Residue, then its C-alpha position, 0 to 999 in steps of 0.5 A: m439267208d435273205v432272198a435278195v442276197g441269195k439271188r445276188f450270190l447265185l448271180l455272182i457264182c454264175c459269172l465266176f463259173l461262166g466268165v463275165g462275157g459268158c454270163a452277159s450273153w446268157f442274160q442278154k438275147e441278141t435280136p438279129d437285124t435280118v432273118t436268114g433267107v428273108i429279104s427285109p422290106t427296106k432292102r426290097i424297096n432299095d432294090l426296086r428303086e435300083l431297078a427303076k433307076n437302071a431301067s434304061q440300061k436294060n434291053p427289051t427282053e430283060k425289061e419284059l422279064i423283069a416286069a413279068q417277075l414283078a407282076t407275079e410278086i405283086q399278086h402275093e404282096p400284102d404290104p401296101l408300101l411294097r406294092a406301091r414301090i413295085v407299081r412305081t418301078l413298073g412305070e419304067y418298064p412299059g409292056p404288056a405285063a407292066d400295063f396289066v398291073l397298072r390297070v389293076a393298081v388303079n383299083d387297089s385298096d390302098n390310096d398310095v398304091r392308086t396314087a403310084a398307079c397314076e404316076s406310072w400311067g404318066k410314064r405312058n404317052t398313050a391314049e389308054a394312059a389318058t383314059m385310065l387317068v380320066g377314070v381315076l379323076n372321075g371315079d376315085i373316092e380319095h381326094d389325094v388320088r384324084m389330085a394325082a390324076a389331075r396333075v398327071l393329066g396336065q402333061s397329056h396330049e389327048q383331048v379326053a384329058v381336056m374334057a375331064l379337066g374341064n369337068a373338074l372345074d365344077d368340083k366343089d373343092p377349090a384345090m381341085q378347081y385350081r389343079a384343073v386350071i393349072s393342068l388345062r394351062q399346060i395342055t392347051g398352052q392358053d393363059l386365062g389366069n386363075d379365073v375358073n369361069k373363064w376356063r369353063e367357058y373356054v372348055k365348053s365353047g369347043k374352041l380348043a387349040p390343038v393339043q401338041a404332042s410332047t416330044s418327051h417320053h415322060w409326062f412329068 
């Protein structure tokens, strides 16, 4: 008997014996979308988004408990996408545990996590937040992360932010110079156009208009 014919004959016998449905299931292995007891990254990210969205509905005790839990989780999280989402969520949960994570996150090995840290520091209307962002602007090696810090500093009301952005006007990258101009315009309320030299003179003159504290909790 030809080998191919023989295989078809055996398959026919199998299907007759097991039934068409049984034969099909025998040859086709189904891969479940989820593993029992394991939360998928997609669901975890959605859960974290919900936590951030509902932060205003939590009382202070609940917020600190949630922040502490997330602070524990991020220490063992290898996925940078999840670390970044945790950091963004903690932006909505100010407190010692969350701030500790944000201090560490500005030095994370992943660019997206460091960018998320800048955004979350932007939810803190504090001198420490400005100091941390200035550190990123001056010290990070990644262009996009530094741009994020410069953008968020535009909503700060700390004088240290003005000086740091003034230094950024000397950056070799025109995009960073332009970003610094926009942020300085936001901070000072001055409009010197887009002439970088005029802004340099303004910052170096020391004749800075008082920086007005924002009435909003969020910087952006």
